[in-house]
N, C-alpha and C positions, 0 to 999 in steps of 0.2 A: 504494500499500499504506499509505503514512504517512497520507494522507487517510482512508482507510478505517478505520485504527486509532484516528484521532482522531474518528471519527464524522461527518466533514464530507462524505462520500460514501456513498451506499448500497451494499450488497453487489451489487445488480443492475448498478449503474454500473461497479463494480470488475470484475465478470465480463465486461462489454461491452469494458472495456479490455484485459483479459487475451485475449479472443478476437481483438481487433485486433492485439495484440502477436504472438500465436502465428501468426496468418494472415500477417502481414508477415515473420516469421522464416522460416516454411516456404517462402514464395515466394522470399525472398532466398537461402535455402539451395539450393533447387532451381536457382536461376539460377547458382550457382557451378559446377554440373555435378557436384556430389557424388553418388555412387551411393547414399549413406545419409545421412538427414537426422534432425534432432532438432527438438523444439519450442523449443529454446533454454532450457528449464527456466523459462519465463516466469512460470508460476504459483507456483513455489516461493519461500518466503521466504528459503531458503537450501538448498544442495545437502545439508546435513547434518541439518537440524531439521524438514524438511517432514513426516515421519511423526508427529511429536509436537505440531506446531502446533495449538492448540486444546485440548490435553490440560491437566489441572491439573499445573502445573509450579512449581518454585521456582528462585530464582536460586542462585548459589554452586557451580556445577558446575565441571568441569575448565576451567582457563584456558589458552588457546593463545596464546603470545606470538609476534609476528612481528618480522622484523628491523628494520623501521623504527620499532619501539617500540609500535605499537598491539597490542591483544589482542582476542580473541574468547573468550566464555565460554559453555560449554555449559549448558543448563538441567538441573535435577534432577527426576526423577519423584517424585510424591507418593502416587500412588494405585495400587491393584491391582484385578484382574489387568491385566497390560500388553497393550494392543492399539494398532495404529497408528491414528491419526485419519485419515490420508490414505495411500492406496496410489499409488505412482507409476504404476501401470497406469491409474489414472483420468485421468492427463494424456494417455494415449494416446486415450482416448475423445474428448478435446476437440481432438486433432490429426488423427485419421484422416480426417475429413470435409473436410479442408483440404488434403490431399496425396495423391497417389497413389504417391509415392516409398517406398522401404524405410525404416522408422523404426527408430532405436535409442533405447532409454530408459535413462537413468542412474538408478541406485538407490543409496542410501547403504548402506554395509556394516553388518552386524549388530554388528561389533566397535566401530564408532563409536557406535552407539545404546546399547551395554552401558556406555559411560562415563557415561551418564545416570542409572544406578542409584546411589542415594545411598550414601555410604560407611558410614553407620550403619544402613543397611537401611530396610526398610518393615515395620511391624508385621504379623505374620501372613503375610508374603510374602517368604520367604527368596530370596536371590540365585539359587539353583538353580532355583526355580519361575519366576523372571523369565527366566532364560536358556532354559528350555524354551519359554516363551511367545514369547520373542524370536525363536528359531530357527523356530517355526511361522509367525510373522508375516512374518519376511523371506523365507522360502521360498514363502509364498503370494503375496507381492508379486512375486517373480520370475516364478513360474508364471503369474500373471495377465497380465504383459507378454507372456510367450511366446505365451500363448493368443491374444493380440490381434495377433499376427504380427510382434512386434518382436524384435530382438536386444536383449541386456542388457549394460550395463557397470556393475560394482560399483565405486563410488568408495571407494578404500582409501587416502585421503591420510594417514590417521593411522598407516599402516605405517612410514613413514620417521620421522615424529615420535615413535613409540614408542621408537625407539633413542636419541633424545635424553632422553626421560623415563626409560629403563631400558637403559643401554648393555650390559647383560648379554644382551640379547635374549630374556629371559623374557617380556616383555609382548608382543613381537612374536609369539612362539611361541603365546602363549594367543590373540592376535587371529586367527592363521592357523587354529588349531584350532577356534575358534568359527565362522569363516566356512566352514570345511570341514563343519562340522555342518549348516550351511544348505544347502550344495551336495549334501550326501548325501541330502537329501529329494527331490532332482530325479532324473529318469531320465537315462540316458546321452544320449539324444536332446535333452532340455532343456538339460543342462550344455553340450552342443556349441554353443549359442546364447549362452552367457554368457562374458564376459571380465572381467578385473580392471584397473583403472587405478591407477597410482601416480605421485605427484608430491611435491614439497616444500611443497605449498600455494601459493596464489595468490590474494592478497586485497589490494585497493588497491596493486597493483604491488609487493607484498612476499611473501616466503616464510617459512615457519616451520622448516624443516629442511634447507635446501639445503647445510648444512655437514656432513651425515651422508653418508659415502662409500657409494656403491652396493654396494661390496665387502661391506659389512655387511648390506645389505638384501636384495639379489636372491636369494641362496640360500633364505632364508625365504619371499620372495614366491612362488618357483617350487615351493613346496610346496602352493600353492592348487591345488585340484583343478579346473582349467580349462585350456583350451588357447590362449586368446586373451589376450595381455598388452599393455596400453597403457602405455608407459613414457616419462616426460618425459625429453627428451634435448637439445633444441635450446639450452636455456640452460645446459647443463652446461659447466664450463670445460674439460674433458678428455673430449671425446665418445669418443675411440678407447679410452680406458680402460674406459668402460662398455660399449662395443660388444664389447670382448674378453670381458667377463664374460657378456654376453647370448649371445654366440656358444656358450658352453659349455652354455647352457640351451635353445638353439633346436633341440630334438630331437623325435623323434616327430611327432606331429600339431601341435605348438605352433607358433603364429604370433606374431610379435613386431611390434607397431605402434609404430614409433619416433617420438618427438616431433620434428617438423621446423619447428614455428611456436612462437615464444615470445610468449604473450599478454601478458607484462608488459613487453614492449618495445614502445614506441609506434610504432616504425618498422615499416612493412609490408615483409616479406620479398619478394624477387623470386622468380618461378618458377624462375629459374636457380639461386638459392641453394638452394632446396628440392630441385631436381634433384641438385645436388652432394651434399647432405646424405644423399639416398636412395643415391646411388652409393657414398658413404663407408660407409654401413651395409651395403650389399650386398657389401663386401669382407670382412665378417665373418659375415654371416648370408645364407644361401641365399635368392635373391630369392623362391623359392616359399613361403618361410616369413616373408616380410617384408611389412609394411604401414606406413602413415603415419598420424599423428594430430597433434593440437595437444598442447602440453606439459600444458595444464591448461584449466580453464574460463575464459572471459574475464571473467565477473563471477559468481563462485559464490556470493556472498551478495547478497541482494536490494537492499541499500543501497550496493553498490559500483558507483560510476559512473566509474571510472578508465578504462574502455575504451568508446569509443562503438561503437554498432552498425555504423556505416559502416566503422570500422577492423576490427572483428571479421570482417565478411564479406569485406573486401579480404584479409585474412590467409588466410581459409578458401579463397578463389579461388586465391590463390598455392599453397596446399597441393595443391589439385586439379590445378592446371596443372603444377606442378613435378613431382608424382607421375607425371603422363602423360608428361612429358618424359623421366624417368627410366625409365619402363616401356618406352618406345621404344628407349632406348639398350641396355637389358638384354634386350630382346626377350621381355617378359612381359606 
């Protein structure tokens, strides 16, 4: 990506490298035994900015500080009307011919993209018009993924961060409302294939909001109009505290996918550790409503090389094997 940006390799060469990376990722993912795989987001410059990559942007957007002192800054939109430059469903087109496994596609939340609208506005394009266009684009992206046979995970990492920016919860409420506007554009059948993921960030082995107690986040998160919730948990210092809160919300058709792998820890968890984390969760959540996940992406930003591909897939294999061990114990 850096070479392509510098003009030292041609777009066709970069596409070939992307194809190789996706092919390798899907092969390794299938080898872990996972029933659902992804393309590893190999083609994304970052999990957050892929829809706007290539648009006319300006620097100076929201700055996200991480615990280790580094920051990430979102770009600012400069032109109207707003349209995605890239839809996540296009990545499925590049992955489908390379696997026969069930695919899941991650998409960035509309609320994260909304942070890229400039504070002083865009001439002739009020925020209300931008939000209407954003809702339309985000729902079209999700629908395109579903039409290609994939399930969808909305990355909502800014949910926990919002409580750091606005402890009153007003910003979180506005984020949930906006994302629910997107979900309202889908049919019941389509929404059944959509889930939402929350975590305290994960970039260069550092987080941005791990100090925010889930007690403040989860009631708002569960106002999202979906039934699948992917929740970072392995790296929490008090998992039972979080599980107690999750138990209150694991109702109806909801399924809670608890994080059993910490991508920021270079040590590979054992299958037995994963098994024990699942069994711990099953003390609070009915196993029929329980699933497992990784706490966060292994390298959500394209320039994050803190976790090797070998380590990532060793951890995923432990998650798959450990979940199987727990299932055997639980009889599910």
